[in-house]
ZADO-1210 file (C-alpha; in nm, 4 decimals, padded with zeros to 6 digits):
<atoms>
<atom x="00.0425" y="00.0094" z="00.0335" code="MET" pos="1"/>
<atom x="00.3336" y="00.2292" z="00.0677" code="LEU" pos="2"/>
<atom x="00.4512" y="00.1803" z="-00.2612" code="THR" pos="3"/>
<atom x="00.1067" y="00.2628" z="-00.4006" code="LEU" pos="4"/>
<atom x="00.1742" y="00.5972" z="-00.2457" code="LEU" pos="5"/>
<atom x="00.5169" y="00.6714" z="-00.3281" code="ILE" pos="6"/>
<atom x="00.3982" y="00.5762" z="-00.6862" code="TYR" pos="7"/>
<atom x="00.0564" y="00.8080" z="-00.6616" code="GLN" pos="8"/>
<atom x="00.2587" y="01.0585" z="-00.5777" code="PHE" pos="9"/>
<atom x="00.5211" y="01.0401" z="-00.8396" code="ARG" pos="10"/>
<atom x="00.2738" y="00.9984" z="-01.1130" code="GLN" pos="11"/>
<atom x="00.2140" y="01.3292" z="-00.9280" code="LEU" pos="12"/>
<atom x="00.4871" y="01.5245" z="-01.0960" code="LYS" pos="13"/>
<atom x="00.4653" y="01.4418" z="-01.4188" code="LYS" pos="14"/>
<atom x="00.0285" y="01.4308" z="-01.4759" code="ALA" pos="15"/>
<atom x="-00.1242" y="01.7754" z="-01.5235" code="LYS" pos="16"/>
<atom x="-00.4466" y="01.6758" z="-01.4513" code="LYS" pos="17"/>
<atom x="-00.4702" y="01.5039" z="-01.0781" code="VAL" pos="18"/>
<atom x="-00.7398" y="01.3594" z="-00.8698" code="ASN" pos="19"/>
<atom x="-00.6897" y="01.5262" z="-00.5407" code="HIS" pos="20"/>
<atom x="-00.9920" y="01.2794" z="-00.3607" code="LYS" pos="21"/>
<atom x="-00.8507" y="00.9203" z="-00.4662" code="LEU" pos="22"/>
<atom x="-00.5010" y="01.0814" z="-00.3112" code="ILE" pos="23"/>
<atom x="-00.6115" y="01.1466" z="00.0024" code="TYR" pos="24"/>
<atom x="-00.8598" y="00.8895" z="-00.0150" code="LEU" pos="25"/>
<atom x="-00.5261" y="00.6148" z="-00.0116" code="ARG" pos="26"/>
<atom x="-00.4125" y="00.8178" z="00.2205" code="LEU" pos="27"/>
<atom x="-00.6398" y="00.7941" z="00.4462" code="GLY" pos="28"/>
<atom x="-00.6854" y="00.4631" z="00.4020" code="ALA" pos="29"/>
<atom x="-00.3255" y="00.4226" z="00.4753" code="PHE" pos="30"/>
<atom x="-00.2831" y="00.5792" z="00.8066" code="LEU" pos="31"/>
<atom x="-00.6534" y="00.4444" z="00.9140" code="ALA" pos="32"/>
<atom x="-00.4608" y="00.0986" z="00.8532" code="VAL" pos="33"/>
<atom x="-00.1616" y="00.2045" z="01.0228" code="LEU" pos="34"/>
<atom x="-00.3554" y="00.3252" z="01.2683" code="LEU" pos="35"/>
<atom x="-00.5109" y="00.0114" z="01.3790" code="THR" pos="36"/>
<atom x="-00.1959" y="-00.1504" z="01.3668" code="LEU" pos="37"/>
<atom x="-00.0508" y="00.0923" z="01.6157" code="PHE" pos="38"/>
<atom x="-00.2247" y="00.1743" z="01.8532" code="ILE" pos="39"/>
<atom x="-00.3856" y="-00.1363" z="02.0744" code="PRO" pos="40"/>
<atom x="00.0269" y="-00.1291" z="02.1377" code="PHE" pos="41"/>
<atom x="-00.0020" y="00.2426" z="02.2797" code="ILE" pos="42"/>
<atom x="-00.3610" y="00.1805" z="02.4476" code="PHE" pos="43"/>
<atom x="-00.2120" y="-00.1744" z="02.6103" code="GLN" pos="44"/>
<atom x="-00.2256" y="-00.0234" z="02.9183" code="GLN" pos="45"/>
<atom x="-00.4697" y="00.2315" z="02.9560" code="THR" pos="46"/>
<atom x="-00.7863" y="00.1617" z="02.7017" code="PHE" pos="47"/>
<atom x="-00.7703" y="-00.2174" z="02.6785" code="PHE" pos="48"/>
<atom x="-00.7992" y="-00.3265" z="03.0052" code="PRO" pos="49"/>
<atom x="-01.2133" y="-00.2720" z="02.9620" code="PHE" pos="50"/>
<atom x="-01.2368" y="-00.4764" z="02.7162" code="TYR" pos="51"/>
<atom x="-01.2058" y="-00.8098" z="03.0182" code="ARG" pos="52"/>
<atom x="-01.5498" y="-00.7769" z="03.1289" code="PHE" pos="53"/>
<atom x="-01.6946" y="-00.8337" z="02.7957" code="GLY" pos="54"/>
<atom x="-01.8869" y="-01.0625" z="02.6696" code="MET" pos="55"/>
<atom x="-01.5846" y="-01.3217" z="02.5844" code="PHE" pos="56"/>
<atom x="-01.4493" y="-01.2170" z="02.9386" code="ALA" pos="57"/>
<atom x="-01.2886" y="-01.4087" z="03.1858" code="GLU" pos="58"/>
<atom x="-01.4574" y="-01.4014" z="03.4977" code="PRO" pos="59"/>
<atom x="-01.2537" y="-01.2273" z="03.7112" code="VAL" pos="60"/>
<atom x="-01.0541" y="-01.4239" z="04.0009" code="SER" pos="61"/>
<atom x="-00.8392" y="-01.3372" z="04.2721" code="ARG" pos="62"/>
<atom x="-00.5234" y="-01.5162" z="04.3922" code="ASP" pos="63"/>
<atom x="-00.6108" y="-01.5925" z="04.7142" code="ILE" pos="64"/>
<atom x="-00.3328" y="-01.7681" z="04.9258" code="GLN" pos="65"/>
<atom x="-00.5839" y="-02.0593" z="05.0353" code="LYS" pos="66"/>
<atom x="-00.2841" y="-02.2006" z="05.2470" code="GLU" pos="67"/>
<atom x="-00.0549" y="-02.0316" z="05.5667" code="HIS" pos="68"/>
<atom x="00.1934" y="-02.1520" z="05.7896" code="PHE" pos="69"/>
<atom x="00.3052" y="-02.0614" z="06.1285" code="ALA" pos="70"/>
<atom x="00.5082" y="-02.0555" z="06.3653" code="ILE" pos="71"/>
<atom x="00.3184" y="-02.0888" z="06.7202" code="HIS" pos="72"/>
<atom x="00.6095" y="-02.1029" z="07.0470" code="ALA" pos="73"/>
<atom x="00.5042" y="-02.2321" z="07.3856" code="LYS" pos="74"/>
<atom x="00.6976" y="-02.0464" z="07.6381" code="SER" pos="75"/>
<atom x="00.7213" y="-02.2555" z="08.0004" code="ALA" pos="76"/>
<atom x="00.4420" y="-02.1335" z="08.1847" code="GLN" pos="77"/>
<atom x="00.2304" y="-02.2383" z="07.9030" code="GLY" pos="78"/>
<atom x="00.1654" y="-01.9319" z="07.7082" code="LEU" pos="79"/>
<atom x="00.1270" y="-01.9565" z="07.3218" code="ILE" pos="80"/>
<atom x="00.2108" y="-01.6962" z="07.0740" code="TYR" pos="81"/>
<atom x="00.1427" y="-01.6676" z="06.7717" code="SER" pos="82"/>
<atom x="00.3333" y="-01.5280" z="06.6240" code="ASP" pos="83"/>
<atom x="00.7379" y="-01.5520" z="06.6811" code="ILE" pos="84"/>
<atom x="00.8136" y="-01.2799" z="06.3438" code="SER" pos="85"/>
<atom x="00.9743" y="-01.0018" z="06.5831" code="ALA" pos="86"/>
<atom x="01.0857" y="-01.1624" z="06.8439" code="TRP" pos="87"/>
<atom x="01.3910" y="-01.3534" z="06.5554" code="VAL" pos="88"/>
<atom x="01.3788" y="-00.9791" z="06.3592" code="GLY" pos="89"/>
<atom x="01.2595" y="-01.1587" z="06.0339" code="ILE" pos="90"/>
<atom x="00.9290" y="-00.9799" z="05.9245" code="ARG" pos="91"/>
<atom x="00.6070" y="-01.1504" z="05.9240" code="LYS" pos="92"/>
<atom x="00.5965" y="-01.1901" z="05.4976" code="SER" pos="93"/>
<atom x="00.9450" y="-01.3044" z="05.4913" code="ASN" pos="94"/>
<atom x="00.8956" y="-01.5470" z="05.7237" code="MET" pos="95"/>
<atom x="00.5369" y="-01.6876" z="05.5954" code="ASP" pos="96"/>
<atom x="00.7968" y="-01.7205" z="05.2299" code="TYR" pos="97"/>
<atom x="01.0485" y="-01.9317" z="05.3821" code="LEU" pos="98"/>
<atom x="00.8279" y="-02.1721" z="05.6366" code="LEU" pos="99"/>
<atom x="00.6597" y="-02.2401" z="05.2485" code="ARG" pos="100"/>
<atom x="00.9538" y="-02.3023" z="05.0628" code="ASN" pos="101"/>
<atom x="01.1117" y="-02.5317" z="05.3950" code="TYR" pos="102"/>
<atom x="00.7852" y="-02.7083" z="05.3707" code="TYR" pos="103"/>
<atom x="00.7671" y="-02.7357" z="05.0275" code="TYR" pos="104"/>
<atom x="01.1500" y="-02.8745" z="05.0692" code="ARG" pos="105"/>
<atom x="01.0403" y="-03.1277" z="05.3602" code="HIS" pos="106"/>
<atom x="01.3219" y="-02.9529" z="05.5867" code="GLU" pos="107"/>
<atom x="01.0901" y="-02.7823" z="05.8167" code="LEU" pos="108"/>
<atom x="01.3145" y="-02.9161" z="06.1293" code="ASP" pos="109"/>
<atom x="01.6328" y="-02.7780" z="05.9485" code="SER" pos="110"/>
<atom x="01.4706" y="-02.3796" z="05.9634" code="LEU" pos="111"/>
<atom x="01.3232" y="-02.4267" z="06.3413" code="LEU" pos="112"/>
<atom x="01.6744" y="-02.5074" z="06.4738" code="ARG" pos="113"/>
<atom x="01.8022" y="-02.1703" z="06.3040" code="ARG" pos="114"/>
<atom x="01.5117" y="-02.0121" z="06.3883" code="THR" pos="115"/>
<atom x="01.5532" y="-02.1301" z="06.7602" code="ALA" pos="116"/>
<atom x="01.9908" y="-01.9951" z="06.7479" code="ALA" pos="117"/>
<atom x="01.7618" y="-01.6489" z="06.6373" code="LEU" pos="118"/>
<atom x="01.5752" y="-01.6595" z="07.0063" code="LEU" pos="119"/>
<atom x="01.7091" y="-01.4386" z="07.2379" code="PRO" pos="120"/>
<atom x="01.8950" y="-01.5957" z="07.5262" code="ASP" pos="121"/>
<atom x="01.6594" y="-01.4297" z="07.7593" code="SER" pos="122"/>
<atom x="01.3483" y="-01.6105" z="07.5900" code="SER" pos="123"/>
<atom x="01.1296" y="-01.8819" z="07.7559" code="SER" pos="124"/>
<atom x="01.0393" y="-02.0710" z="07.5118" code="LEU" pos="125"/>
<atom x="00.9931" y="-02.3935" z="07.5683" code="THR" pos="126"/>
<atom x="00.8367" y="-02.5595" z="07.2249" code="GLU" pos="127"/>
<atom x="00.8183" y="-02.4597" z="06.8143" code="LEU" pos="128"/>
<atom x="00.5128" y="-02.5525" z="06.6458" code="ASN" pos="129"/>
<atom x="00.4870" y="-02.5035" z="06.2805" code="VAL" pos="130"/>
<atom x="00.1294" y="-02.5377" z="06.1782" code="LEU" pos="131"/>
<atom x="-00.0360" y="-02.5735" z="05.8366" code="ARG" pos="132"/>
<atom x="-00.3684" y="-02.3517" z="05.7713" code="ILE" pos="133"/>
<atom x="-00.6162" y="-02.3813" z="05.4641" code="MET" pos="134"/>
<atom x="-00.9128" y="-02.2801" z="05.4917" code="ASN" pos="135"/>
<atom x="-01.0656" y="-02.4258" z="05.7809" code="THR" pos="136"/>
<atom x="-00.7837" y="-02.7008" z="05.8582" code="ASP" pos="137"/>
<atom x="-00.5863" y="-02.6675" z="06.0765" code="THR" pos="138"/>
<atom x="-00.2818" y="-02.9566" z="06.0440" code="THR" pos="139"/>
<atom x="00.0868" y="-02.9249" z="06.3225" code="LYS" pos="140"/>
<atom x="00.3312" y="-02.9994" z="06.0468" code="VAL" pos="141"/>
<atom x="00.6758" y="-02.9510" z="06.2705" code="ALA" pos="142"/>
<atom x="00.7430" y="-02.9183" z="06.6247" code="ARG" pos="143"/>
<atom x="01.0872" y="-02.8756" z="06.7831" code="LEU" pos="144"/>
<atom x="01.1590" y="-02.8738" z="07.1633" code="GLU" pos="145"/>
<atom x="01.3643" y="-02.6356" z="07.3311" code="LEU" pos="146"/>
</atoms>
């Protein structure tokens, strides 16, 4: 199509009588095709996400993590602490990642030993338990006595 436009402009120089309407029509058609090809890439982040609610769109779903892991600690006085990540000095999100990672590698005992080594000496904890919480089911998957 571009070669046709170039050819028409060359003929324009040679010809005495020119049909300008036809040239503008072909130029407009060429630009329309060109824009149709490149506009989707320009609007991909701004306009086209609205199309996901159209007729053939996939249902909107949220990727909610249904499986959670937690380290519970038991003290000598019988108190149970549900989150010891602050005592260890690791952010809760990082601790969740480590628990999931070590669970699927079957190395939770190693993680519990390392976590126990990071606990302060002044803590009176006697036991660490890793719990796997999935919907309404809670399972104790690892235990370490201190």
